C-alpha positions in Angstrom: -3.1 14.0 5.5 -3.9 16.3 8.4 -5.2 13.4 10.6 -8.3 13.0 8.5 -10.7 10.3 9.7 -11.0 7.2 7.5 -14.2 5.3 6.9 -14.2 1.8 5.4 -16.9 2.0 2.6 -19.7 -0.3 1.5 -18.5 -2.7 -1.1 -18.8 -2.0 -4.8 -19.3 -4.5 -7.6 -16.5 -4.5 -10.1 -16.4 -5.2 -13.8 -13.2 -3.7 -15.1 -12.5 -2.6 -18.7 -9.1 -2.3 -20.4 -7.7 1.0 -21.5 -4.3 1.3 -23.3 -2.8 -1.6 -21.4 -4.3 -0.5 -18.0 -7.6 -1.3 -16.4 -10.5 0.9 -15.4 -12.2 -0.5 -12.2 -15.7 0.8 -11.5 -15.9 2.8 -8.2 -18.6 4.8 -6.5 -17.3 8.0 -8.0 -16.8 6.5 -11.4 -13.6 4.5 -12.0 -10.1 3.7 -10.8 -7.2 3.4 -13.3 -5.1 0.4 -12.4 -2.2 -1.8 -13.5 -2.9 -5.5 -13.1 -1.2 -8.1 -15.3 -1.5 -11.4 -13.5 0.5 -14.5 -14.5 -2.2 -16.7 -12.9 -5.9 -16.6 -12.1 -5.4 -19.0 -9.2 -2.8 -17.2 -7.2 -2.4 -17.8 -3.4 -0.6 -14.6 -2.8 -1.9 -11.1 -3.8 -0.9 -7.6 -3.0 -2.2 -4.0 -3.4 0.5 -1.3 -3.7 -0.6 2.3 -2.9 1.0 5.5 -4.1 2.1 8.7 -2.3 0.0 11.9 -1.9 -2.2 12.8 -4.9 -1.7 16.5 -4.3 2.1 16.2 -4.5 2.4 14.4 -7.9 1.9 10.9 -6.3 0.9 8.3 -8.9 1.0 4.5 -9.3 4.1 5.1 -11.6 6.2 6.4 -8.7 9.6 4.6 -8.6 9.1 3.4 -5.0 5.7 2.1 -5.9 7.0 0.4 -9.0 9.9 -1.2 -7.2 7.7 -2.4 -4.4 5.4 -4.1 -6.9 8.4 -5.7 -8.6 9.8 -7.0 -5.4 6.4 -8.5 -4.4 6.0 -10.1 -7.8 9.5 -11.7 -7.3 8.2 -13.0 -4.0 5.4 -14.7 -5.7 2.6 -12.2 -5.4 0.2 -11.0 -8.1 0.1 -7.3 -7.6 -2.4 -4.5 -8.4 -1.5 -0.8 -8.2 -3.9 1.9 -9.0 -4.3 5.7 -9.1 -6.3 7.2 -6.3 -9.3 9.3 -7.3 -8.4 12.4 -9.3 -5.1 11.0 -10.5 -4.4 10.0 -14.1 -7.5 8.5 -15.6 -9.2 7.8 -12.2 -12.3 9.9 -11.8 -13.2 12.3 -8.9 -10.9 14.5 -6.8 -8.8 14.3 -3.7 -10.7 12.7 -0.8 -8.8 13.8 2.2 -7.6 10.3 3.1 -11.1 8.8 3.7 -11.8 8.9 -0.1 -8.6 7.2 -0.8 -9.4 4.5 1.8 -12.6 3.9 -0.1 -10.6 3.5 -3.3 -8.3 1.0 -1.6 -11.3 -1.1 -0.5 -12.8 -1.0 -4.0 -9.4 -2.1 -5.5 -9.1 -4.9 -2.9 -12.6 -6.1 -3.7 -11.6 -6.3 -7.4 -8.4 -8.1 -6.7 -10.0 -10.7 -4.5 -12.8 -11.3 -7.0 -10.1 -11.9 -9.6 -8.1 -14.2 -7.3 -10.6 -16.1 -5.2 -8.0 -18.6 -4.0 -5.8 -15.9 -2.4 -4.7 -17.0 1.1 -1.9 -14.4 1.7 -3.2 -10.9 1.1 -0.9 -8.0 1.6 -1.2 -4.2 1.3 1.9 -2.1 0.8 1.9 1.7 0.7 4.4 4.5 0.3 4.2 7.8 2.3 0.5 8.9 2.2 -0.2 5.5 0.7 1.4 3.8 3.8 -1.0 5.6 6.1 -4.0 4.7 3.9 -2.9 1.1 3.6 -2.4 0.7 7.4 -5.9 2.0 8.1 -7.6 -0.1 5.5 -5.5 -3.2 6.1 -5.8 -3.2 9.9 -9.6 -2.9 9.6 -10.2 -5.5 6.9 -10.1 -9.1 8.0 -9.2 -10.2 4.5 -5.8 -8.6 4.8 -3.1 -10.6 6.5 0.1 -8.5 6.3 1.2 -4.9 5.7 4.2 -2.9 4.4 4.5 0.8 5.3 7.2 2.7 3.5 8.2 6.2 4.5 5.3 6.4 6.9 4.3 10.0 7.7 3.9 9.4 11.5 3.7 13.1 12.4 1.0 13.9 9.9 -1.3 10.9 9.9 -3.6 9.6 12.6 -2.2 6.2 13.4 -3.7 5.8 16.9 -5.4 2.6 15.8 -2.1 0.7 15.3 -1.7 -0.6 18.9 -4.9 -2.7 18.4 -3.7 -4.0 15.0 -2.2 -7.5 15.5 -1.2 -8.1 11.9 2.5 -8.3 10.9 3.7 -4.9 9.7 7.0 -4.1 8.1 8.0 -0.4 8.4 10.7 0.6 5.9 12.2 4.0 6.4 15.2 6.0 5.2 17.6 7.2 7.9 17.9 10.6 6.2 14.2 11.2 5.4 13.5 15.0 5.6 9.8 14.8 4.7 8.7 12.0 7.1 11.4 12.0 9.8 12.6 8.6 11.1 12.4 9.4 14.9 8.6 9.6 15.1 8.4 6.3 13.3 10.8 4.8 15.8 8.7 6.0 18.7 5.6 4.6 17.0 7.1 1.2 16.4 8.4 1.1 20.0 4.8 1.3 21.2 3.6 -1.6 19.1 3.9 -5.3 19.9 7.3 -6.6 18.9 5.8 -9.8 17.5 3.9 -7.8 14.9 5.8 -4.7 14.0 9.3 -4.6 12.5 11.3 -1.5 11.5 14.0 -1.7 8.9 16.1 1.4 8.5 17.8 2.0 5.1 21.1 3.8 5.7 21.6 7.1 3.8 18.2 6.9 2.2 16.0 9.9 1.8 12.2 9.9 1.5 12.2 8.7 -2.1 15.0 6.2 -1.5 17.2 7.9 -4.1 20.2 5.6 -4.7 18.7 3.1 -2.3 15.9 1.4 -4.3 17.8 -1.9 -4.5 18.1 -2.0 -0.6 14.4 -1.2 -0.4 13.5 -4.0 -2.8 15.7 -6.5 -0.9 14.0 -5.6 2.4 10.6 -6.2 0.9 11.8 -9.5 -0.5 13.1 -10.6 2.9 9.7 -9.9 4.5 7.5 -11.2 1.7 9.3 -14.2 0.5 7.5 -17.5 1.1 8.9 -19.7 3.9 11.6 -22.1 2.9 10.5 -25.7 2.9 
């Protein structure tokens, strides 16, 4: 991500159209391809799930992204995942991080228009998507909680995090060679203990090979509704 600055964009009206089982959401650059299959139009819990770097084959079909969405759905969330600009049937080209932040805000607008009763709004992201989700989620008052998976702490500008009071779950593989664990540990140590939690997945690499079940369970533990 190269520490690119992010700008939260002006809002965009959304009237999506269906395409081969997916949706096309209008965006300032054209459209975003998305997967959104709600079980209810009156959900109280909704989540966006963001994919890894578009220039390194990252898409909304990534296994970590798919498993994250599945775990959140099991926890009672309606989820929306989408392809950043220039990926799949989404228009445009790579936006250096700030463009993908704009895409995230557009997708969030759409999701909350579809689910106006949402009272628990979560953004989860993997790798590059984790950095984008943290930036957008911390800056948008409509977002309540965040999940950052495989966060690239050495490559992304996360200097805004100490001022972010929202609950954040950091999930990281102990054997991640792409986004090493140690910088994430240092980052989380500087954040308020009441808001930031780091869960380490033993033996897991960046893509959680052979560790997707553990990843999914950690998400469920964080996102599950409180017991009554």
